[in-house]
DRENDO-1510 file (C-alpha; in Angstrom, 1 decimal, always signed):
<recs>
REC; n; res; u; v; w
REC; 1; MET; -17.5; -36.7; +101.4 .
REC; 2; LYS; -19.1; -33.6; +100.0 .
REC; 3; GLN; -16.5; -33.4; +97.3 .
REC; 4; GLU; -17.4; -36.9; +96.1 .
REC; 5; GLN; -21.1; -35.9; +95.9 .
REC; 6; TRP; -20.1; -32.9; +93.8 .
REC; 7; LYS; -18.1; -35.1; +91.4 .
REC; 8; ILE; -21.0; -37.6; +91.1 .
REC; 9; GLU; -23.4; -34.7; +90.4 .
REC; 10; LEU; -20.9; -33.2; +87.8 .
REC; 11; LEU; -20.5; -36.6; +86.1 .
REC; 12; ASP; -24.2; -37.1; +85.9 .
REC; 13; SER; -24.6; -33.8; +84.0 .
REC; 14; PRO; -24.1; -35.1; +80.4 .
REC; 15; LEU; -26.7; -37.9; +81.0 .
REC; 16; TRP; -29.1; -35.4; +82.5 .
REC; 17; LEU; -28.7; -33.0; +79.5 .
REC; 18; VAL; -29.3; -35.8; +77.0 .
REC; 19; GLN; -32.4; -37.1; +78.8 .
REC; 20; SER; -33.8; -33.6; +79.3 .
REC; 21; PHE; -33.1; -32.6; +75.8 .
REC; 22; PHE; -35.0; -35.5; +74.3 .
REC; 23; GLY; -37.8; -35.2; +76.8 .
REC; 24; VAL; -38.3; -31.5; +76.0 .
REC; 25; LEU; -37.9; -32.2; +72.3 .
REC; 26; LEU; -40.6; -34.9; +72.5 .
REC; 27; PHE; -42.9; -32.6; +74.4 .
REC; 28; CYS; -42.4; -29.8; +71.8 .
REC; 29; LEU; -43.1; -32.2; +68.9 .
REC; 30; ILE; -46.3; -33.5; +70.5 .
REC; 31; ALA; -47.4; -29.9; +71.4 .
REC; 32; ALA; -46.7; -28.7; +67.8 .
REC; 33; PHE; -48.7; -31.7; +66.4 .
REC; 34; LEU; -51.6; -30.9; +68.6 .
REC; 35; LEU; -51.5; -27.1; +68.2 .
REC; 36; ARG; -51.3; -27.5; +64.4 .
REC; 37; ARG; -55.0; -28.4; +64.4 .
REC; 38; THR; -56.0; -25.1; +66.2 .
REC; 39; VAL; -56.5; -21.7; +64.6 .
REC; 40; PHE; -53.6; -20.4; +66.7 .
REC; 41; GLY; -51.4; -23.1; +65.4 .
REC; 42; GLN; -52.3; -22.5; +61.8 .
REC; 43; ARG; -51.6; -18.8; +62.2 .
REC; 44; PHE; -48.3; -19.5; +63.9 .
REC; 45; GLU; -47.3; -21.9; +61.1 .
REC; 46; ARG; -48.1; -19.2; +58.5 .
REC; 47; ILE; -45.7; -16.9; +60.3 .
REC; 48; LEU; -43.1; -19.6; +60.6 .
REC; 49; ARG; -43.4; -20.9; +57.1 .
REC; 50; PRO; -40.9; -18.4; +55.4 .
REC; 51; CYS; -38.2; -19.4; +57.9 .
REC; 52; LEU; -38.6; -23.1; +57.2 .
REC; 53; VAL; -38.2; -23.2; +53.5 .
REC; 54; SER; -36.7; -26.6; +52.4 .
REC; 55; SER; -33.2; -25.1; +51.7 .
REC; 56; ASN; -33.0; -23.7; +55.2 .
REC; 57; ARG; -35.0; -26.2; +57.3 .
REC; 58; ILE; -32.1; -28.3; +58.6 .
REC; 59; ARG; -30.0; -25.3; +59.7 .
REC; 60; VAL; -33.0; -23.7; +61.4 .
REC; 61; CYS; -33.9; -26.9; +63.3 .
REC; 62; LEU; -30.2; -27.3; +64.3 .
REC; 63; LEU; -30.2; -23.7; +65.5 .
REC; 64; LEU; -33.4; -24.2; +67.5 .
REC; 65; ALA; -31.9; -27.4; +69.0 .
REC; 66; ALA; -28.8; -25.5; +70.0 .
REC; 67; LEU; -30.9; -22.8; +71.7 .
REC; 68; LEU; -32.9; -25.5; +73.5 .
REC; 69; LEU; -29.6; -27.1; +74.6 .
REC; 70; MET; -28.3; -23.7; +75.9 .
REC; 71; VAL; -31.4; -23.3; +78.0 .
REC; 72; LEU; -31.1; -26.8; +79.5 .
REC; 73; LEU; -27.4; -26.1; +80.1 .
REC; 74; GLU; -28.3; -23.0; +82.0 .
REC; 75; VAL; -30.7; -24.9; +84.2 .
REC; 76; ARG; -28.0; -27.5; +84.9 .
REC; 77; ILE; -25.4; -24.8; +85.7 .
REC; 78; SER; -27.9; -23.4; +88.2 .
REC; 79; VAL; -28.4; -26.8; +89.8 .
REC; 80; LEU; -24.6; -27.3; +90.0 .
REC; 81; ASN; -24.3; -23.7; +91.4 .
REC; 82; SER; -26.7; -24.4; +94.2 .
REC; 83; PHE; -24.9; -27.7; +95.0 .
REC; 84; PHE; -21.6; -25.8; +95.0 .
REC; 85; TYR; -22.9; -23.2; +97.5 .
REC; 86; LYS; -24.2; -25.9; +99.8 .
REC; 87; GLY; -20.7; -27.5; +99.8 .
REC; 88; LEU; -19.0; -24.2; +100.3 .
REC; 89; TYR; -21.1; -23.2; +103.2 .
REC; 90; ASP; -20.9; -26.6; +104.8 .
REC; 91; SER; -17.1; -26.5; +104.5 .
REC; 92; LEU; -17.1; -23.1; +106.3 .
REC; 93; GLN; -19.3; -24.4; +109.1 .
REC; 94; ASP; -17.1; -27.5; +109.5 .
REC; 95; ARG; -14.0; -25.4; +109.3 .
REC; 96; ALA; -12.6; -27.7; +106.6 .
REC; 97; ALA; -10.0; -25.6; +104.7 .
REC; 98; ALA; -9.3; -28.2; +102.0 .
REC; 99; ALA; -13.0; -28.6; +101.2 .
REC; 100; PHE; -13.4; -24.8; +101.1 .
REC; 101; TRP; -10.5; -24.3; +98.6 .
REC; 102; PHE; -11.8; -27.2; +96.5 .
REC; 103; PHE; -15.2; -25.4; +96.3 .
REC; 104; ALA; -13.5; -22.1; +95.7 .
REC; 105; GLY; -11.7; -23.7; +92.7 .
REC; 106; ILE; -15.0; -25.1; +91.5 .
REC; 107; ASN; -16.5; -21.6; +91.7 .
REC; 108; SER; -13.8; -20.1; +89.5 .
REC; 109; ALA; -14.4; -22.9; +86.9 .
REC; 110; LEU; -18.1; -22.4; +87.1 .
REC; 111; MET; -17.8; -18.6; +86.6 .
REC; 112; VAL; -15.6; -19.1; +83.5 .
REC; 113; PHE; -18.1; -21.6; +82.1 .
REC; 114; LYS; -21.0; -19.3; +82.8 .
REC; 115; ILE; -19.3; -16.5; +81.0 .
REC; 116; ILE; -18.6; -18.7; +77.9 .
REC; 117; HIS; -22.1; -20.0; +78.1 .
REC; 118; ALA; -23.6; -16.5; +78.2 .
REC; 119; LEU; -21.5; -15.3; +75.2 .
REC; 120; ALA; -22.4; -18.4; +73.2 .
REC; 121; ASP; -26.1; -18.1; +74.1 .
REC; 122; GLU; -26.2; -14.5; +73.1 .
REC; 123; LEU; -24.5; -15.3; +69.8 .
REC; 124; LEU; -26.9; -18.0; +69.0 .
REC; 125; GLU; -29.9; -15.8; +69.8 .
REC; 126; GLN; -28.6; -13.0; +67.6 .
REC; 127; VAL; -28.0; -15.4; +64.7 .
REC; 128; PHE; -31.5; -16.8; +65.1 .
REC; 129; MET; -33.1; -13.3; +65.2 .
REC; 130; ILE; -31.1; -12.2; +62.1 .
REC; 131; ARG; -32.0; -15.3; +60.1 .
REC; 132; TRP; -35.7; -14.9; +61.2 .
REC; 133; LYS; -35.8; -11.3; +60.1 .
REC; 134; ASN; -34.1; -12.0; +56.8 .
REC; 135; SER; -36.6; -14.8; +56.0 .
REC; 136; THR; -39.8; -12.9; +56.8 .
REC; 137; PRO; -41.3; -10.4; +54.3 .
REC; 138; ARG; -40.4; -6.8; +55.1 .
REC; 139; SER; -42.8; -3.9; +55.2 .
REC; 140; PRO; -42.1; -1.2; +52.6 .
REC; 141; LYS; -40.6; +2.2; +53.3 .
REC; 142; ALA; -42.9; +5.2; +53.1 .
REC; 143; GLY; -43.2; +6.5; +49.5 .
REC; 144; SER; -41.7; +3.5; +47.8 .
REC; 145; PRO; -43.6; +1.0; +45.7 .
REC; 146; ILE; -44.9; -1.9; +47.8 .
REC; 147; LYS; -43.2; -5.2; +46.9 .
REC; 148; THR; -44.1; -8.4; +48.5 .
REC; 149; THR; -41.8; -11.4; +48.7 .
REC; 150; THR; -43.4; -14.7; +49.1 .
REC; 151; ALA; -42.3; -18.3; +48.5 .
REC; 152; CYS; -45.6; -19.4; +47.1 .
REC; 153; THR; -46.5; -19.3; +43.4 .
REC; 154; CYS; -49.8; -17.5; +43.8 .
REC; 155; ALA; -48.1; -14.0; +43.9 .
REC; 156; ALA; -49.0; -13.4; +40.2 .
REC; 157; THR; -52.7; -14.0; +40.8 .
REC; 158; ARG; -53.1; -11.2; +43.4 .
REC; 159; PRO; -55.4; -8.3; +42.4 .
REC; 160; THR; -53.7; -5.0; +42.3 .
REC; 161; THR; -55.1; -1.5; +42.5 .
REC; 162; SER; -53.6; +1.9; +41.6 .
REC; 163; THR; -53.7; +4.8; +43.9 .
REC; 164; ASN; -52.7; +8.4; +43.2 .
REC; 165; VAL; -50.7; +9.8; +46.1 .
REC; 166; SER; -49.3; +13.3; +45.6 .
REC; 167; SER; -49.2; +12.9; +41.8 .
REC; 168; LYS; -47.3; +9.6; +42.0 .
REC; 169; THR; -49.0; +6.4; +41.0 .
REC; 170; ARG; -48.1; +3.3; +42.9 .
REC; 171; LYS; -49.5; -0.2; +42.8 .
REC; 172; ILE; -50.7; -1.8; +46.0 .
REC; 173; SER; -50.9; -5.6; +46.1 .
REC; 174; SER; -53.5; -7.1; +48.4 .
REC; 175; PRO; -52.4; -10.0; +50.5 .
REC; 176; PRO; -53.3; -13.5; +49.3 .
REC; 177; PRO; -56.2; -15.3; +50.9 .
REC; 178; PRO; -54.9; -17.8; +53.4 .
REC; 179; SER; -56.3; -20.8; +51.5 .
REC; 180; SER; -54.6; -19.9; +48.2 .
REC; 181; CYS; -51.0; -20.3; +49.4 .
REC; 182; ALA; -50.8; -23.7; +50.9 .
REC; 183; ALA; -47.2; -24.6; +50.6 .
</recs>
């Protein structure tokens, strides 16, 4: 009987994942819409803007959706794991050898799946961090001329000043005012 409950719980997992994914996605979209009107939301959008240029937007959104799915999958694995342990310990108490070996097999399958999940999750996180770092402007190295990379067209209108540092002249660009780069 406990084995049948496990199978039902396992078969309900894809539906749970889809429902949870769209529920969390809807919550995130509503929260982003509401936060966009706050000072914090505007600052966060300014940081996020280089990562979401139009040529990259679909890939970044798909990567974020994959990361969200990995988190939900981890939650579901934890739920299945707790259900597994209940069945395993109940079979030990009932001295049901067949049920015990069934749950031992489930444990091995869950462990293999958890390892694959952890590796895929780590890969997706690293890809996201690398793409994020590559899309944000970098700070200059000490002693080199300061160069700013920006996607907006107002870079040419920035005032520059010259400074004399140990007999080398370098130009320093001031950052654009927040209202001048609405992209």
